[in-house]
KEMARVEX-145373 format. One record per residue (C-alpha): z, y negated, x negated; residue in one letter. Coordinates in steps of 0.1 Angstrom, whole numbers, padded with zeros to 4 digits, always signed. Layout:
! KEMARVEX-145373
+-------+-------+-------+--------+
!    zz !    yy !    xx ! residu !
+-------+-------+-------+--------+
!     Z !     Y !     X !      A !
...
+-------+-------+-------+--------+
//
This chain:
! KEMARVEX-145373
+-------+-------+-------+--------+
!    zz !    yy !    xx ! residu !
+-------+-------+-------+--------+
! +0101 ! -1308 ! -1622 !      M !
! +0138 ! -1300 ! -1622 !      R !
! +0163 ! -1325 ! -1607 !      V !
! +0200 ! -1323 ! -1597 !      V !
! +0205 ! -1334 ! -1561 !      E !
! +0237 ! -1344 ! -1542 !      V !
! +0234 ! -1321 ! -1512 !      S !
! +0262 ! -1338 ! -1493 !      E !
! +0292 ! -1361 ! -1501 !      Y !
! +0320 ! -1342 ! -1517 !      G !
! +0333 ! -1326 ! -1549 !      G !
! +0312 ! -1315 ! -1579 !      P !
! +0302 ! -1283 ! -1560 !      E !
! +0278 ! -1304 ! -1539 !      V !
! +0255 ! -1309 ! -1569 !      L !
! +0226 ! -1284 ! -1569 !      R !
! +0194 ! -1278 ! -1589 !      M !
! +0162 ! -1285 ! -1570 !      A !
! +0125 ! -1290 ! -1577 !      R !
! +0105 ! -1321 ! -1569 !      R !
! +0070 ! -1331 ! -1577 !      P !
! +0066 ! -1347 ! -1611 !      E !
! +0054 ! -1383 ! -1607 !      P !
! +0019 ! -1392 ! -1618 !      E !
! +0008 ! -1423 ! -1637 !      A !
! +0003 ! -1452 ! -1613 !      G !
! +0021 ! -1436 ! -1584 !      D !
! +0042 ! -1468 ! -1581 !      V !
! +0025 ! -1501 ! -1591 !      P !
! +0043 ! -1518 ! -1620 !      G !
! +0064 ! -1487 ! -1629 !      R !
! +0060 ! -1465 ! -1659 !      V !
! +0071 ! -1429 ! -1665 !      R !
! +0097 ! -1417 ! -1690 !      V !
! +0102 ! -1381 ! -1699 !      R !
! +0139 ! -1378 ! -1703 !      L !
! +0158 ! -1362 ! -1731 !      K !
! +0193 ! -1372 ! -1721 !      A !
! +0211 ! -1388 ! -1692 !      A !
! +0247 ! -1401 ! -1691 !      G !
! +0273 ! -1391 ! -1665 !      V !
! +0290 ! -1423 ! -1654 !      T !
! +0320 ! -1431 ! -1633 !      V !
! +0296 ! -1447 ! -1608 !      A !
! +0279 ! -1412 ! -1604 !      D !
! +0312 ! -1396 ! -1597 !      L !
! +0322 ! -1422 ! -1571 !      R !
! +0287 ! -1422 ! -1554 !      I !
! +0288 ! -1383 ! -1552 !      R !
! +0323 ! -1384 ! -1537 !      A !
! +0312 ! -1408 ! -1509 !      G !
! +0333 ! -1438 ! -1521 !      L !
! +0303 ! -1461 ! -1519 !      Y !
! +0290 ! -1452 ! -1484 !      V !
! +0293 ! -1488 ! -1473 !      H !
! +0272 ! -1500 ! -1502 !      E !
! +0245 ! -1473 ! -1498 !      T !
! +0237 ! -1483 ! -1462 !      G !
! +0212 ! -1459 ! -1447 !      D !
! +0207 ! -1438 ! -1478 !      L !
! +0221 ! -1403 ! -1473 !      R !
! +0220 ! -1370 ! -1492 !      P !
! +0200 ! -1353 ! -1506 !      P !
! +0194 ! -1378 ! -1534 !      F !
! +0194 ! -1377 ! -1572 !      V !
! +0222 ! -1394 ! -1591 !      L !
! +0221 ! -1410 ! -1625 !      G !
! +0218 ! -1444 ! -1642 !      T !
! +0218 ! -1440 ! -1680 !      D !
! +0189 ! -1424 ! -1697 !      F !
! +0170 ! -1419 ! -1730 !      A !
! +0136 ! -1403 ! -1735 !      G !
! +0100 ! -1409 ! -1744 !      R !
! +0075 ! -1432 ! -1727 !      L !
! +0046 ! -1413 ! -1710 !      L !
! +0028 ! -1446 ! -1703 !      D !
! +0024 ! -1477 ! -1723 !      P !
! +0047 ! -1505 ! -1712 !      A !
! +0055 ! -1541 ! -1720 !      P !
! +0087 ! -1545 ! -1741 !      G !
! +0113 ! -1571 ! -1748 !      P !
! +0093 ! -1582 ! -1779 !      E !
! +0058 ! -1568 ! -1775 !      G !
! +0042 ! -1537 ! -1761 !      G !
! +0057 ! -1503 ! -1762 !      L !
! +0031 ! -1476 ! -1767 !      P !
! +0032 ! -1441 ! -1750 !      A !
! +0055 ! -1419 ! -1770 !      G !
! +0080 ! -1447 ! -1778 !      T !
! +0116 ! -1436 ! -1778 !      R !
! +0133 ! -1457 ! -1751 !      V !
! +0166 ! -1461 ! -1733 !      A !
! +0179 ! -1480 ! -1704 !      G !
! +0198 ! -1478 ! -1671 !      F !
! +0186 ! -1476 ! -1636 !      R !
! +0203 ! -1500 ! -1612 !      P !
! +0210 ! -1472 ! -1587 !      W !
! +0232 ! -1491 ! -1563 !      L !
! +0209 ! -1521 ! -1562 !      Q !
! +0177 ! -1500 ! -1557 !      E !
! +0191 ! -1475 ! -1533 !      L !
! +0160 ! -1454 ! -1536 !      S !
! +0179 ! -1422 ! -1542 !      G !
! +0160 ! -1416 ! -1574 !      E !
! +0182 ! -1412 ! -1604 !      G !
! +0182 ! -1400 ! -1639 !      T !
! +0193 ! -1364 ! -1634 !      Y !
! +0157 ! -1354 ! -1636 !      A !
! +0130 ! -1345 ! -1661 !      E !
! +0107 ! -1374 ! -1655 !      V !
! +0115 ! -1408 ! -1639 !      I !
! +0095 ! -1439 ! -1630 !      Q !
! +0111 ! -1471 ! -1642 !      V !
! +0106 ! -1509 ! -1643 !      D !
! +0095 ! -1517 ! -1679 !      P !
! +0121 ! -1546 ! -1678 !      A !
! +0148 ! -1519 ! -1680 !      W !
! +0135 ! -1504 ! -1712 !      L !
! +0146 ! -1510 ! -1748 !      A !
! +0132 ! -1491 ! -1779 !      P !
! +0157 ! -1468 ! -1795 !      V !
! +0160 ! -1472 ! -1833 !      P !
! +0152 ! -1442 ! -1855 !      D !
! +0188 ! -1439 ! -1866 !      D !
! +0201 ! -1434 ! -1830 !      V !
! +0196 ! -1400 ! -1815 !      D !
! +0189 ! -1395 ! -1778 !      F !
! +0224 ! -1383 ! -1771 !      T !
! +0240 ! -1415 ! -1785 !      A !
! +0213 ! -1437 ! -1769 !      A !
! +0220 ! -1423 ! -1734 !      A !
! +0257 ! -1431 ! -1738 !      S !
! +0251 ! -1468 ! -1744 !      V !
! +0230 ! -1487 ! -1717 !      P !
! +0252 ! -1492 ! -1686 !      L !
! +0285 ! -1493 ! -1704 !      A !
! +0275 ! -1517 ! -1731 !      A !
! +0255 ! -1541 ! -1708 !      V !
! +0283 ! -1540 ! -1682 !      T !
! +0309 ! -1549 ! -1709 !      A !
! +0287 ! -1577 ! -1724 !      R !
! +0278 ! -1593 ! -1691 !      Q !
! +0313 ! -1590 ! -1677 !      A !
! +0328 ! -1608 ! -1708 !      L !
! +0301 ! -1635 ! -1704 !      D !
! +0314 ! -1640 ! -1668 !      R !
! +0350 ! -1643 ! -1679 !      L !
! +0341 ! -1674 ! -1700 !      R !
! +0371 ! -1671 ! -1722 !      L !
! +0375 ! -1694 ! -1753 !      P !
! +0383 ! -1678 ! -1787 !      A !
! +0420 ! -1671 ! -1790 !      G !
! +0424 ! -1662 ! -1754 !      S !
! +0444 ! -1630 ! -1746 !      T !
! +0424 ! -1602 ! -1728 !      L !
! +0439 ! -1571 ! -1714 !      L !
! +0414 ! -1542 ! -1714 !      V !
! +0425 ! -1512 ! -1692 !      T !
! +0407 ! -1479 ! -1698 !      G !
! +0401 ! -1489 ! -1734 !      A !
! +0396 ! -1453 ! -1744 !      S !
! +0366 ! -1450 ! -1720 !      G !
! +0330 ! -1459 ! -1728 !      V !
! +0329 ! -1492 ! -1710 !      V !
! +0364 ! -1502 ! -1723 !      G !
! +0356 ! -1494 ! -1759 !      R !
! +0326 ! -1517 ! -1757 !      F !
! +0347 ! -1544 ! -1741 !      A !
! +0372 ! -1542 ! -1769 !      V !
! +0345 ! -1545 ! -1795 !      Q !
! +0326 ! -1574 ! -1778 !      F !
! +0359 ! -1592 ! -1771 !      A !
! +0371 ! -1589 ! -1807 !      A !
! +0338 ! -1601 ! -1820 !      A !
! +0341 ! -1632 ! -1797 !      A !
! +0375 ! -1640 ! -1812 !      G !
! +0397 ! -1628 ! -1783 !      L !
! +0431 ! -1613 ! -1788 !      E !
! +0428 ! -1578 ! -1772 !      V !
! +0456 ! -1558 ! -1756 !      V !
! +0442 ! -1523 ! -1750 !      A !
! +0455 ! -1497 ! -1726 !      V !
! +0445 ! -1463 ! -1741 !      S !
! +0452 ! -1426 ! -1742 !      Y !
! +0480 ! -1417 ! -1766 !      E !
! +0464 ! -1410 ! -1800 !      G !
! +0436 ! -1435 ! -1796 !      D !
! +0456 ! -1465 ! -1809 !      E !
! +0445 ! -1464 ! -1845 !      S !
! +0408 ! -1461 ! -1836 !      E !
! +0410 ! -1489 ! -1811 !      L !
! +0427 ! -1512 ! -1836 !      K !
! +0398 ! -1505 ! -1860 !      V !
! +0375 ! -1515 ! -1832 !      L !
! +0393 ! -1548 ! -1828 !      G !
! +0423 ! -1544 ! -1805 !      A !
! +0454 ! -1563 ! -1817 !      K !
! +0479 ! -1544 ! -1796 !      H !
! +0477 ! -1510 ! -1778 !      C !
! +0498 ! -1496 ! -1750 !      V !
! +0498 ! -1461 ! -1737 !      T !
! +0483 ! -1455 ! -1703 !      R !
! +0506 ! -1444 ! -1675 !      G !
! +0518 ! -1455 ! -1641 !      E !
! +0508 ! -1491 ! -1634 !      P !
! +0544 ! -1504 ! -1634 !      A !
! +0551 ! -1488 ! -1668 !      E !
! +0519 ! -1501 ! -1683 !      V !
! +0526 ! -1536 ! -1670 !      L !
! +0561 ! -1536 ! -1687 !      T !
! +0545 ! -1525 ! -1720 !      R !
! +0518 ! -1552 ! -1717 !      V !
! +0544 ! -1579 ! -1712 !      L !
! +0562 ! -1567 ! -1743 !      D !
! +0532 ! -1579 ! -1762 !      H !
! +0522 ! -1608 ! -1740 !      A !
! +0554 ! -1621 ! -1724 !      P !
! +0536 ! -1652 ! -1711 !      E !
! +0510 ! -1629 ! -1695 !      R !
! +0473 ! -1626 ! -1704 !      V !
! +0444 ! -1650 ! -1697 !      H !
! +0423 ! -1622 ! -1682 !      A !
! +0421 ! -1586 ! -1673 !      V !
! +0390 ! -1564 ! -1679 !      F !
! +0399 ! -1535 ! -1655 !      D !
! +0380 ! -1507 ! -1671 !      G !
! +0404 ! -1481 ! -1657 !      A !
! +0399 ! -1493 ! -1621 !      L !
! +0437 ! -1498 ! -1618 !      T !
! +0432 ! -1525 ! -1593 !      G !
! +0458 ! -1548 ! -1577 !      P !
! +0489 ! -1537 ! -1598 !      P !
! +0474 ! -1552 ! -1629 !      M !
! +0470 ! -1587 ! -1613 !      L !
! +0506 ! -1593 ! -1622 !      A !
! +0497 ! -1593 ! -1659 !      A !
! +0474 ! -1624 ! -1654 !      V !
! +0486 ! -1660 ! -1660 !      K !
! +0483 ! -1684 ! -1631 !      D !
! +0447 ! -1697 ! -1631 !      G !
! +0435 ! -1667 ! -1651 !      G !
! +0407 ! -1642 ! -1644 !      V !
! +0406 ! -1606 ! -1632 !      F !
! +0374 ! -1586 ! -1637 !      L !
! +0370 ! -1555 ! -1615 !      A !
! +0344 ! -1528 ! -1622 !      L !
! +0343 ! -1516 ! -1586 !      A !
! +0343 ! -1536 ! -1553 !      P !
! +0370 ! -1514 ! -1538 !      D !
! +0393 ! -1520 ! -1568 !      R !
! +0392 ! -1558 ! -1568 !      A !
! +0425 ! -1573 ! -1558 !      P !
! +0429 ! -1603 ! -1534 !      A !
! +0431 ! -1635 ! -1553 !      A !
! +0464 ! -1653 ! -1557 !      E !
! +0480 ! -1679 ! -1580 !      R !
! +0446 ! -1695 ! -1585 !      E !
! +0434 ! -1664 ! -1603 !      I !
! +0396 ! -1660 ! -1603 !      R !
! +0387 ! -1624 ! -1592 !      V !
! +0352 ! -1612 ! -1603 !      E !
! +0334 ! -1579 ! -1597 !      T !
! +0310 ! -1567 ! -1624 !      A !
! +0278 ! -1552 ! -1613 !      L !
! +0255 ! -1550 ! -1644 !      A !
! +0218 ! -1559 ! -1642 !      T !
! +0193 ! -1544 ! -1666 !      P !
! +0186 ! -1567 ! -1696 !      D !
! +0161 ! -1551 ! -1720 !      A !
! +0165 ! -1578 ! -1747 !      R !
! +0203 ! -1575 ! -1748 !      A !
! +0201 ! -1537 ! -1748 !      L !
! +0177 ! -1538 ! -1777 !      K !
! +0202 ! -1559 ! -1797 !      E !
! +0230 ! -1535 ! -1787 !      I !
! +0211 ! -1504 ! -1798 !      L !
! +0203 ! -1520 ! -1831 !      Q !
! +0240 ! -1528 ! -1835 !      Q !
! +0248 ! -1491 ! -1828 !      V !
! +0222 ! -1481 ! -1855 !      A !
! +0238 ! -1506 ! -1879 !      D !
! +0273 ! -1492 ! -1872 !      R !
! +0283 ! -1526 ! -1860 !      Q !
! +0291 ! -1511 ! -1825 !      L !
! +0306 ! -1476 ! -1820 !      I !
! +0299 ! -1454 ! -1791 !      T !
! +0316 ! -1421 ! -1782 !      R !
! +0300 ! -1390 ! -1767 !      V !
! +0326 ! -1365 ! -1753 !      A !
! +0303 ! -1336 ! -1745 !      D !
! +0267 ! -1326 ! -1744 !      V !
! +0257 ! -1302 ! -1716 !      M !
! +0225 ! -1289 ! -1701 !      P !
! +0212 ! -1304 ! -1669 !      L !
! +0219 ! -1271 ! -1651 !      E !
! +0256 ! -1277 ! -1657 !      E !
! +0258 ! -1311 ! -1640 !      A !
! +0286 ! -1299 ! -1616 !      A !
! +0308 ! -1288 ! -1646 !      E !
! +0300 ! -1321 ! -1663 !      A !
! +0314 ! -1339 ! -1632 !      H !
! +0345 ! -1317 ! -1632 !      R !
! +0352 ! -1325 ! -1668 !      R !
! +0346 ! -1362 ! -1663 !      A !
! +0370 ! -1363 ! -1634 !      E !
! +0397 ! -1343 ! -1652 !      S !
! +0397 ! -1367 ! -1682 !      G !
! +0385 ! -1338 ! -1703 !      H !
! +0380 ! -1361 ! -1733 !      R !
! +0374 ! -1398 ! -1735 !      P !
! +0337 ! -1407 ! -1739 !      G !
! +0304 ! -1403 ! -1721 !      R !
! +0294 ! -1368 ! -1711 !      I !
! +0256 ! -1364 ! -1717 !      I !
! +0232 ! -1341 ! -1698 !      L !
! +0205 ! -1328 ! -1721 !      M !
! +0172 ! -1324 ! -1702 !      I !
+-------+-------+-------+--------+
//
């Protein structure tokens, strides 16, 4: 089968097409096979490929296959969040790549997965949209749960134009939080429709901080750092507030009794099933920036790193 391998750490050019044996049913006890139709290109993929997580990956070294988000069809029957999933079921999920460290990702035609990662995809959600949802939405939902903010609290969401940030805005607004969103210029109206109360344009951290304080002069109760801005945004948080980082190397040192958390999502099939149904019902909105063939994975990474367009880039398989 076709896969995309990281041949060595570096830029997008290190991604190469390769052939690996297609897994057979029962190869790994407790795992089932999914024939993929789509895989998302995530920020984690970019950072792993660039070698920014070498301390987290331990003895794992290239060549390996990247990829977390996926959507496709089951090749084997599997237990589901609410009953069995027969072969042929349209499913989506994300592979906890950094926790597993198997070097087996979703830039491939067929993958073996834990059934606990899988949620059925509603008929009204196509594979492209489904592959843009799992990691981003579950990360945002679990992170907000960890913030433990009461309704009425003020939350700053950096990277609100991105896939994770957009879900964070929507979940936070639904929970009754007052959201200040840092976004690309031109996205303000859309983000306010999604639930943001105030929007500020992205830029240098000091400039962003000044704009945020114009809307929240007493500072915010928490930061959801979807843009990986890191320590500069700690100044926006009230004493005793919370800072949520999406990458360990972008977490600031705690000060002023601020609680610093790092979000690392774990698969939750039941939550993902609810989220995908919300997408089908138009209660949650996802954004796909580009759809490209698997063979163009290197170009997909280039576009993602250049900020080509906000949203998830999807590899069609």
